[in-house]
Each structure stands twice: as structure tokens, then as C-alpha cells.
C-alpha positions in Angstrom: 12.7 -19.1 16.4 12.4 -15.3 16.1 11.0 -13.2 13.3 11.7 -9.5 12.8 9.6 -7.6 10.3 11.2 -4.7 8.3 8.1 -3.5 6.4 6.8 -4.5 3.0 7.9 -8.2 2.6 11.3 -8.0 4.2 12.0 -9.9 7.4 14.8 -11.6 9.4 14.3 -15.2 10.7 16.7 -16.2 13.4 17.3 -19.8 14.4 19.6 -20.8 17.3 22.7 -20.3 15.1 21.7 -18.7 11.8 20.1 -15.5 10.6 18.0 -15.7 7.4 17.1 -12.5 5.6 14.1 -12.5 3.2 13.4 -10.1 0.4 15.7 -7.3 1.7 13.9 -4.2 0.3 15.3 -1.7 2.9 17.0 1.5 1.6 14.2 2.4 -0.7 11.5 1.2 1.6 9.9 4.2 3.3 8.6 2.1 6.2 11.9 0.3 7.0 13.6 1.4 10.2 17.0 -0.1 9.5 19.8 0.4 6.9 21.4 -2.3 4.9 24.7 -1.8 6.8 22.8 -2.6 10.0 22.0 -6.1 8.8 23.9 -9.2 9.9 22.8 -12.4 8.2 24.1 -15.8 7.1 21.8 -16.3 4.1 19.5 -14.2 1.9 16.3 -15.9 0.6 14.5 -14.3 -2.4 10.9 -15.0 -3.4 11.3 -13.3 -6.8 13.1 -10.7 -8.7 11.0 -7.5 -8.5 12.9 -4.5 -7.3 10.8 -4.2 -4.1 12.0 -7.6 -3.1 15.5 -7.9 -4.6 16.2 -4.5 -3.0 19.6 -4.4 -1.2 20.5 -8.0 -1.9 23.8 -7.2 -3.5 25.1 -4.8 -0.8 24.0 -7.1 2.1 25.2 -10.3 0.5 28.7 -8.9 -0.2 29.0 -7.3 3.3 28.1 -10.5 5.0 29.4 -13.0 2.5 25.9 -14.4 2.6 24.8 -16.9 -0.1 21.6 -16.0 -1.9 19.0 -18.8 -2.1 16.6 -18.3 -5.1 15.2 -19.9 -8.2 17.6 -20.8 -10.9 17.3 -17.7 -13.1 17.3 -15.3 -10.2 20.3 -17.0 -8.6 22.1 -16.9 -12.0 21.5 -13.1 -12.1 22.9 -12.8 -8.6 25.9 -14.9 -9.5 26.6 -12.6 -12.5 26.7 -9.8 -10.0 29.4 -11.6 -8.1 27.3 -13.0 -5.3 27.5 -16.5 -3.8 24.4 -18.4 -4.6 22.4 -21.6 -4.1 20.1 -22.1 -7.1 16.9 -24.0 -6.5 13.5 -24.5 -8.1 10.0 -25.5 -7.1 9.8 -29.0 -5.7 11.3 -30.9 -2.8 13.3 -29.6 0.1 17.1 -28.9 0.1 19.3 -29.3 3.2 21.2 -26.4 4.7 23.2 -26.0 8.0 20.1 -24.5 9.6 17.6 -27.0 8.3 15.7 -27.4 5.1 14.3 -25.0 2.4 11.5 -25.8 0.0 10.2 -23.5 -2.7 6.5 -23.5 -3.4 4.2 -22.2 -6.1 3.4 -18.5 -6.2 1.1 -17.0 -8.8 2.7 -13.7 -9.7 5.5 -12.5 -12.0 9.3 -11.9 -11.6 11.5 -9.4 -13.4 14.1 -6.7 -12.8 14.6 -3.4 -14.7 17.3 -3.8 -17.3 19.8 -1.0 -18.5 17.1 0.3 -20.9 14.4 0.2 -18.3 12.7 -2.8 -19.8 12.1 -5.8 -17.5 14.6 -8.7 -17.5 12.9 -12.1 -16.9 14.0 -13.5 -13.5 12.4 -16.9 -13.6 9.3 -18.1 -11.7 8.2 -16.5 -8.4 8.1 -18.7 -5.4 6.9 -19.0 -1.8 9.5 -20.2 0.7 9.2 -22.8 3.4 12.0 -23.0 6.1 12.0 -26.0 8.3 14.4 -25.7 11.3 14.5 -26.7 15.0 11.3 -28.7 14.6 9.3 -25.7 13.4 8.2 -24.4 10.0 8.1 -20.9 8.7 6.3 -20.0 5.4 6.9 -16.8 3.4 4.3 -16.7 0.7 6.1 -14.0 -1.3 3.9 -12.1 -3.8 1.1 -14.2 -4.9 -2.6 -14.4 -5.7 -4.8 -16.9 -3.9 -4.0 -20.4 -5.2 -5.3 -23.9 -4.5 -1.7 -25.0 -4.2 -1.7 -23.4 -0.7 -4.1 -26.1 0.3 -1.5 -28.8 -0.6 1.2 -26.8 1.3 -1.0 -26.8 4.4 -1.7 -30.5 4.1 2.0 -31.4 3.7 3.5 -29.1 6.3 2.6 -28.2 9.9 3.2 -24.4 9.6 4.0 -22.6 12.8 4.1 -19.1 11.3 3.1 -17.8 7.9 3.7 -14.4 6.3 1.2 -13.6 3.7 0.6 -10.5 1.5 -2.7 -8.6 2.1 -2.3 -5.3 0.2 -4.3 -6.2 -2.9 -3.6 -4.6 -6.4 -0.5 -6.7 -7.0 -1.2 -9.6 -4.6 -3.9 -11.0 -2.5 -6.1 -8.6 -0.6 -7.4 -9.3 3.0 -10.4 -11.4 1.8 -8.2 -13.7 -0.3 -5.5 -13.8 2.4 -8.0 -15.1 5.0 -8.9 -17.9 2.6 -5.2 -18.6 2.1 -4.7 -19.0 5.8 -7.6 -21.5 5.9 -5.8 -23.5 3.3 -2.4 -23.2 5.0 -3.7 -24.1 8.5 -1.0 -22.0 10.0 -0.9 -21.6 13.8 0.1 -17.9 13.5 0.2 -15.4 10.6 1.8 -12.1 10.0 0.5 -9.9 7.2 2.9 -8.2 4.8 3.1 -6.3 1.5 0.8 -3.4 2.5 1.1 0.4 3.1 4.4 0.8 1.3 2.9 2.6 -1.7 -0.5 4.2 -2.3 -2.0 1.3 -4.3 -1.5 -1.1 -1.4 -2.6 1.1 1.5 -4.8 -0.8 3.9 -5.6 -1.2 7.6 -3.9 -4.5 8.5 -6.3 -4.9 11.4 -9.1 -5.4 8.8 -7.3 -8.6 7.9 -6.9 -9.7 11.5 -10.6 -8.9 12.1 -11.7 -11.0 9.2 -9.4 -13.8 10.4 -10.8 -13.8 13.9 -14.3 -13.8 12.5 -13.8 -16.9 10.3 -15.5 -19.9 11.9 -13.3 -22.5 10.1 -9.9 -20.9 11.1 -8.0 -21.3 14.3 -5.0 -19.0 13.8 -3.5 -16.1 15.6 -3.0 -12.9 13.6 0.0 -10.8 14.5 0.4 -7.3 13.0 4.1 -6.3 13.4 5.2 -2.7 13.1 8.4 -2.4 11.0 11.3 -3.2 13.3 9.1 -5.3 15.7 9.9 -8.9 16.5 8.1 -12.0 17.7 9.3 -15.4 18.9 7.5 -18.7 18.1 
């Protein structure tokens, strides 16, 4: 599989036949090198409803006729906007043409600005596991460190994980390293950093902490926005 990072928490996961877009915060993302109209995808997967993750979902979904996979409340909102959706919730995996998707626990919040500026509840946040071609990709979404990650690592052989490291709204690098030890992922890509002043951080500090941890055997990969890696 191939992963392309677009900055913040947005990324594109490519299997042999399908392209899966995660949390497409592109046009308002100062780090993103691509425009919504540049994106070709078969599905959009959302971890939660915050604007810096929902982003350009509506534009991209309509342009590509791409169903949105999300928790029930967030999928219902997308359906109200005229998008094709697949509503899920935390629990067991669901089958898709490209493989299986499982939503996991994320300790965060989920809302979207309403017409009056007040937040509209968008259901529970989630992490996302994609199992395809004998490999497993895990997008943690926005989350604090949680013991549930230990269960995720015990139940799934994770080939590549994407975890937030920016702090303030999510885990910082110290907590993210502990998360990786729970997940037992073979490789990890940091995300959710440097987009805004409160989450500015040197991602190499995370990689350094990761490589210095005695109980972790995991490759840390810092991807520049627009950069890809195969796994």
C-alpha cells in the first residue's frame, strides 16, 4: 500500500484498486500542497467532525461520487448535505470492496460550527483501522493517550500507524511514544502538528524519543506535506 501525507491529519491511502482519503482538510490548511480539485478518491474516511478534519469533504465527495465512511451522527450530517455515506460506529469491522474498516476509541470531542457559530454535536470521535491486502493501517484521529490503544495493538498487527503529536488538543510527543508502544506498530508517521501556533513542534523530537525507547521496535517516518511512502 502507499500513503501520501497532505499535512495536519489529511492523507491518502492507496491499495491496488482503491484510493481512500482521510480527514481532507486541504483548502484551509496552510501546509497542504494540493487543492481539493486535484484529489481523486473512491472513499472518504472521517475520524470526527471538527472543521480541521471535515475540511473539504463535501466538495471532494461530490466531485468523485465518493461515499463518506464515518460514525452515525457525522454520516447523517453528510447525508443531509447530499453526500453518499456509510454510517458506522465503534466496534467490529465492516466489509468494503477494498477490505475491512474498523472504528476504534478516540478520547477527544467532535463538533462542527452551526449557522450561529455554536458547535453542532457530531457524535463520538474515532480512530480508523483499514485492513487490506494483508496489511493494516491505523489512523488514530485526534486523541489523548488511552489504554484502549493497548487492546488495539493486541488485536491487530499494525503495519503503519498515523498518530498526532502536536499537543494542546491531542497527544504530545511523550504521550505519542507511549501510544506507539501500546499499538506495537511496525512503522509510524506523526501528524497534527505545525498547522497552527498552539501545535508547533519539531517532529524529529518525536522520532528521537521513539528511537531512544528501549521497549519499542518501530520505524518513525516524518513525511513532508505531499510526500509519500510505500509499505
